[in-house]
N, C-alpha and C positions, 0 to 999 in steps of 0.2 A: 842385585842383578840376577836375573834368571839364567841358570846354566842350561845351555842348549846343546844337545847331542844329536848327531845325525840319526834319522829313523832307520836308514839302511846304510850302514857305514861303508860297505864295499861299492856303493854307488855315489860317493861324494864327487861332485863335478870338479874337473881339472881343466886347465887351459892347455890345450895341445894344438900347436900350430896357430892359426889366426883366432881371434876372439872378438867379441862385440861387448860393449857395455853401455849402460845408460846410468847417468849419475842419479843417485837417490833424490837429489834436489829436483829432478824432473817431476817426481811425484809430490814431494814435500812442499815445494814452492809454487805449485799450481799450474805447471806447464801441461801436465796430463789433462787436467780438467778444462784447460783453455782450448783443447783441440776437439774436432769432430771425430767420429769413428774412422772415416777414410783418412783423415790427417794422421791419426795415431797409427793406423795400419801402414801407411806409406812411410812414416817416420821410423817405426820399428824395423820395417823391411830395409830401409836405407842404412840403418845402424848395423843390421845383421850382415849386409853384403859389403860394407865399407872396409877399407884397409885401415891400418893404424892411424893414418892421417884423416880418416873420415871420407875418403874418396871412393867413388864407384862410378861405373859407366853403363848401367843397364839401360836398354832402350825402353821407350814408353810402351811399346806393344808387348814386350816381354814382361814388364812390370804389371801391366793390366792383366795379362794372362795369368801370371803367378798369383796376383792378389784377388783375381776374380772381380775386377771393377771395370767400369766403362772408361773410355777415353775422357769423357766429360768429367767423371768423378775423379780421375787421375789429375786432370788439369786443375780442377778446383782445389784439390788437396795439395798439389805441388805448389801452386801459386800462394796458397794460404801459408804453407810452411816457410816459403821465402819471405812473405810479408811479416811473418811472426819471428823472423831472424833466426830460424832453426836450421835452415839449409841454404846453400848457394847452388846455383845451376847455371852453366854457361851454354846450354844447348846440347852438350854431349856429356859433360862430366858433372856429377853431383859431389857436393861436399857437405857432410854433416858437421855443423859448426859447434863450437863450445857454447854452452848455454849463456844467453844474455843475462844481465842482472835480475830481470824479472820477466814474467810472461807478458806477451803483447795480447791484450784483451781487445777483441773487436766487437763492437756492438752491431747487431744485425738490424738493418732498417727495412721497412716495408718498401716494396716496389710500387711506386705510386703513379708514375707516368709511363707513357709508351717508350720513352727513351730509357728509363730505368729498366723496363722489361727487356728491351733489346740488348742492353749492355750487361745486365746482371742475372737475368732469368736463365737457369740452366737449360731449359727447353729451347729458348731462343738461341743460345750459344750453340747448342747441338745442331739446330737447323742451319745456322751460319756455316759451321764446319762441314756439314753434309753437303750443302750447296757448293762450297769451295771444292770439296773432293769430287763432286760430280763434274765440275768444270775441268778439273785436272784429268779426270778419266776421259772426258770428251776430247780433250786436246791430244791425249795419248792415242785415242782411237783413230785420229786423223792421220 
């Protein structure tokens, strides 16, 4: 076994106050490679801000601002992390879950029909959200 010594001994990390951790199994067992860049970004963020039970309650607009991602990118990443059984979300509260036995691998399929495009194309989803928000703004203006 290789003996490892800190390169800068007076800068060894210590846990003071709250802390975050990701199991080494996250990398070793393929969870990391099963995620997109935005999914990894959101997952690591949620791990960092969570309490010891994995709970946090950041709003989507704050998350998007801090991570530099669009609402659409956030929604896709959040929903994918839920589908991959890595987080739970009740509309207000996030919970980073213990890792499942193995990563959920999702195959990406081509969008072939108009219905596929309407339901799964990020640009279509963005238009739907924008139209919905425009309707809300019009109602508020009245």
